[in-house]
Phi, psi and omega in degrees: 000126178306147183301315185298316178292322177300309179307307184304309185298322178302311177297321176299311183296320180293314177304312180294330176295316180288329173292320174294326175300311171309307180310320183294339173269023173099005181259154167240158181214151168270105183290138175254119179227151186264130177288130181273163176298131177099343183289141167251163183306312188292322181294322186289316176299308182308320180293331185256028167074020178251138184272114183304331177291347175259330197242350183309294187312310177301318175299321184288323180298311186292337188245012192305338178264007191251355186267151171271206181301134183059031177070021182280161174281155175249125190294133179092352177274143172280146176226147182262127179273151179297152181308134171275136184220151174309319180292320182286332181273348177237354186284145177280138180291138182290163174236148179242145181266152177278140173258164178308328182294317180291320182302314178292321184296331180296337190250334176208216182225012173241158188304145178282142168272129181223145171227112180056245185254033178239129177255151175242114190236088186305328179308328177287359181090171184297318192290331188241009191291327183281115186246108172276125177285116192270319187199179184248030179301329178251017179291135183106335183268138185240128182238143178245123188239123185226113182278154187289150174054217184109159185067234187285353188240106177285349188078214176286152184233124179244160182262133184228089193062241178260008183252155172262130172260114188266130177311311180295329176292324186284310176302318180295323181285325178290319178290318178291329174293324172298315182301320180297312173301315178297324177286339178290342178244023159094013178277162165267125189234131170245118164282105187287314170258131186225145171249119185296338180222011177274319182066194176270130185252138183251002177296159169281305176272111180267128187290140180277133171214179187229025185263012175300156175226159173264143183307135358277317183209048179269134181295133181281117186291164177284319186296130182300314176293321175299323179300303185302317185291328181297305185296330184286318184291329172302305179305304182303327174289329174284329178296322176294329178291335182251031180314134176096336183278159170292111183231134181223148179237140183231124169260109182252124190231168171236122185281163184224113177226185174302150178305332180278354184260106176276128178227154174271172177293132170223173200221144177239154181207165180281137182298333181270356187254103176296324175296309179305315188290321182287321171308312177297318178298320178293320177297311183300316182301319180301315182293320176303315180293320182294322180294321178300323182281318185264337179227067189289345185273002179223148174285142174267122185260355179295147186223177178248132179205165175283133174219059189295349185280333177308124187304309186290328172296319182289317188254354176273137196283326172292157170301133191233139174238132179256117187245129175254118190273349182150183184260115180289353179260353188262140181304311177297316181290328180301333178286337175297338193248322192272355168266115189301326179289337173285325173295324174291327176295316177300318179300308187299320181299315178288331172296321178293323177297320176292322173301312179302316179293317184291323175298324179283339182274338184285000000 
């Protein structure tokens, strides 16, 4: 690390320590901090002990004239942190419950039809559009589900006999199945990438198309960076709407490696996100338990690790877990995808991990 940058970081931390020391004796202060190279708003707040769900709106208001492109931070520029108070440092985030209208909004853009505890979600397709809300285990939880690639980008492509298997189609089918399960248990769910006519599909080989859109109905751009920025902005805008709620983001992908490499499901999180790390560990533990039960004769090698360089992990405001479901070019992993019951099992297991995480937070 350059000497000047190290000295700058040290002076910032010293300054922060002195101000917090003053705060502990009954005073409050607005802190002035300097953005480091690579900082996003979420990272900056977390580093200084502030929960983004409580302080993001105030931070944006205090610094509204200081942001760069796409409301990004400018390295070396000073930013004002929200005032520290005892209430904000100790209060647990409040939760809000989803109504049928919100539940519908997560899947499309028009009001939901509801009868008692039944929702009509056209995005799920004719066969699966009727969603019975079985219980309120996830009431108050808000999830953002973003399947990888889509639109002009199919992602990785594997050969299955004479057929092509596209990453975006299989990641999407697992993701939309997960959305339905979450709704069945009372969660508010936003499908960030949506296909207007695919729904949940039970075929083995899923037809490739390019008509996916980003929530609510944005055309997915060809440029890779623009695609990532578009879906991240969609999540961050919704995040402000649900300020104070338990909110989590999942980016679901299918990996691409050599045909000979069979891999298990694995998980990435941001190095500074304790909530993201715990979420990843809870889902990972569920998968470990399931493999012990259903495949006791082999070890489960999926793991949890830091990957802060991933765009959606770095810049999305809610705690985020990036999931790789397997290698789309490997014969054994392909069976994980082409059998619809296996795709549903993946969705169910992820749900159980999410439930475990949410239950621990309540």
